C-alpha positions, 0 to 999 in steps of 0.5 A: 534502501529499504527499512522497517518503516519503509520497506521499498526504495524511494526511487529518484527522478531523472530530473536532478532538480531538488524541486522534482525530486522533492516532489518524487519523495513526497509522492512515495511518502503519500503512497505510505500514508495511503496504504497505512505504512504510516498511520494516524498519529505516528511520529516521523523520524527527525528530518536528518534521520528520515532523509538518511533513510529515504536516501536524500538531503534534508533540503529535499526532505524539507520540501517534500514535507512542505508539500504533505503539510500543504495537503494537511496529511502531516502537521508539525508540532513545536515544543516538548515532544515536537516534530512532524506527525501523520494526520488521519489519511484513512478517513474516506467517506462512503461518498468520497470512495464512490465518487472516485470510483464513479470517476473511473472508467471500466477500462481504468479499473480493468487496467489497474487490476490487471497491473496488480494481479500481474505484479502480485502474482510474480511477486508471490512466485518469487516469494515461494522461491525466496521467502525466509522464515521471518518473511512468512511470519510477517505474512501470517501476521498481516493475514491474521490482522485483516481477519480480525480487523474491524474497520475500513481503515484496519482492512485496508492497512492489513490488506495492503501490508499483506500484499507488500510483505509479499513483495518484501518476501520476494526480495524484489525492491522494484515489485515491492515499489509497484505494489505499494503504488498499485495498493495506494490506488486500489485499497481505498476503493475496495474497503469502504467505511461500512465494508461487509463480508471480507471472509473470501479475501481473508481465505485467499490471503490464507491460501497465498500464504500457505503456497509461499510456505510450502515452496510452491511457486506455481500455486502461489502465483496462480492463487495471488493472480486469481485473488487480484482478478476477483477483487477487480470484478468486485470493483467493476461491478460497483462502479456499474451499480453507481453508474446505473443509480 
């Protein structure tokens, strides 16, 4: 099921064991944290409400939250105002980002970029055919937030939300889930703590939005694909510079 909090479905694993399903739920929640669907300080819904929203039992949800708590991604507070709160999941230092980027091969980065370009292009094409006016409004909101963002975390969140909302506008839960996963892997590498010029990405977001709004599926697909391909080249160039340093 999808909701305002999670615009994608939590996929059940083939293994029906509670522990396996809890791990799957924890992974999906972790991706929501990574791409900024949940932000530092956000209070999660009650366990009953969140379990219902994700389509799992409260026992499974508690196990999933325990996994995230052990990773220090959420914290549980007692007393008045108590509950589970998101911890700062966006505080990637430059060293952490560079270590992650250095650890990946060119083949891995290219494969990640190919998957991202393929899913983004397909989603943009379908969005141009299926998007509702309110979908276009949400896309414009996140395109504008990206253009005016001032921190790496803000760039990462608004960029991820823009691409995720293209999947939502495409009315494809599977594509949306794929985009969430790929953004979770790519965005931390792309938007460094001292991110410089983002004008080209902001311009490309606007072009994609305009093609979707104009109901031009071929142009929307081409623009979204080229956008992701260019950003993949940026990551590969950074990797090569780090390897040569």
